[in-house]
Residue, then its C-alpha position, 0 to 999 in steps of 0.5 A: m680538686l687541687r687544680k680547681v682550688f688553685t684556679l679559684v683563688s688565683a682568679i679571685a686574686f686577679v679580680f682585686t689586682f686589676s681594674a674591675e672594668a677589664k675581663i679576665w680569661r682563662v687559658n688552659n689546654t689540659p684535657a678535661i679542664n673547662a677554660d675559656f680558651t685552649t690556645f694563646n692564638a685563639a684567645v688573643t685573636s678572639t673578638s670577645v677578648i678586647a683591649g685591656d683584658t687579661l689572659y691567665m695562662e694556666p700551668s700546663a705540661t703542654s705548650y700553648a699554640t701561637s700559630s705565629f700570629v701578629m698580636a694587635k690589641r693591648l692585653v695583660v698575659i699572666g703565667p705562674g712563673y718558671f723553674l717550678d717542676p721538682t722533677d725537671a733535672t734540666f731546669p731545677f726548681n726553686p722550692g716553696l714559691q708556688v704550689a703549681t709545678k708546671e709553667a705556661h709555655f708558648s711559642f713565637f709570635r709578633m707584636g704589631p701596631g695596636s698591641d701598644g701597652s701590653k704587659f707580659l708577667g710570669v710566662s715562659l717564652d719558647g719562641t722568639v717575640y718579634m717587635n714590629g712597631a709596638s710601643n710601651v710594652q712591658f716584659e716582666k719576670c718572663f723566662f726566655g728559654y729558646g727564643s729571644l726578644y728581636f727588634e725586627n721592624g717599625t718603631n718600637d718605643n718605650v719597651t721595658v724588660r725587667k727581672c726576666y731570665f734569658h737562657g742559653a742562646a736567648s737574647i735581646y737583639s736587632t741584627t747587628g751590623v745590618t741597618n734597617p731604615v724602618r726599624v727604630i728602638t728608642n727609650l728601651i729599658v733593660e733592668n735586673n735581668l739574668f743572661v745565663g749563656g744569653y747576649v745582648s745585641l743593640d747596636q741600632a738603639s737611638g735617642s738618649g733614653n735607653v738604659f741598661r742597668n743592673n743585669s747579670f751575665y753568667n757563662s756567656g761566651s758572646t760578644q755584646y753590642f750596645s749603641n746610644i745606651y746608658v750602661a751602669n751597675n752590670i756584671f758582664g760575666t762573659g768571655g767576649q768583649c763588649n762593644f760600646v758606641n756613644c754609650t755611657v759606661k759606669n760601675n760595671l764589672f767585666q770578666t774580660n780585660q775589657t776596652l772601655p770608652p774614654t769617658a767610662t768611670n768606676n768599672q772593674v776589668s778582669v774580674n774573676m767570676a768565681n769571686v762574684y757569683i755563688g755559682g756551682s752545679t746544684g740548685s736553680h739556674d737563677s739561684r747560682v747567680v746570686l752574689k756570694a759573700g764578699s763578692p766585688a759586686i757588693g756595694a759597687g753600684l753607682t752611688i744614689g744621692a751621695v748616700i747609697s751604693p747598690d750592689c751591681g747585678a740583677f739582685g741589686a738596686t731597689d727592685p731586684y730580680k726574684l727567683s722563678g719569676i712568680p708574678n707580683i699578685p697573690s699566689i698559693y705556695s702551699l696547699t693541702v687537700p684530703i686524698s679521700i672524703p668519707s662516704g656521705s660527707t658534705t664538707m672537706n678541709v682544705t689548707f692553703s697558704t698565699r703570699n703577694n710576690q712583690 
């Protein structure tokens, strides 16, 4: 009953959130659940699913199969968020945000021509997403746990990565130092993301529209690479240097004694990260990257309109990172269902609470 009520209310919420012309499809691989599809691959490649439709990846204890296909249609793909399971010792949960206790995981696939305009919200990506000529693609509030966002081939213009979590070796990258004449990265926007051990390698971005702003690195030992990118309001809690080529570098904090371009302004180097983040070994991984009281990142961002100085890092600016990546649609965060119903009763009382996670 719990699963049926959660699915019903979620579906109703989607109806009011997205265009009435687009169809919503349920994807669920849990045995005995009657959904439209059981794998991500089957849903995306189905001729019944057309450009502009929405796939609701429902919470599941089992990863959704992808079969390493190439996505070639514009879709909205929505999951429940991440760090939800109170029994998961590896990735502790954030309580009180989502009644679902499982995520929607799926493995690697490629984004090709035809997938322009696709959007991913609240899903957990366990394999690498390969960008092969897809533009206007958005990744928001996604978990990159064991895979990365890799710009492999083709022209990939206006890709946006916002409020996502990159764990361990997960990264945003092209192949550092290897020139690929058929790979183009332009107008890339990377904002308000957490890189907990992750890294960035974008030495092949081109043009003047690339932005890397208000991101937080924590416990990373990697070297970061940037070319032709506006880099501002970030916290580089990484033991490696950042390599900047033709970049504008403003109001960032660096753990290392960072070598900066001559044009860099208002940056802080050799910053003790113990004074920046809450840190510690308890609580969810993303909650540990919240700024602690008195952090040197507070109010250290580039001044806006000569009035507002935002905080540096993922939790700063006007649209900050949200714990657990809960999609910005109505969701149930509390649900009470009777354990049993008296014999002969035709009704039951169900209590639930919802919020819109803007």
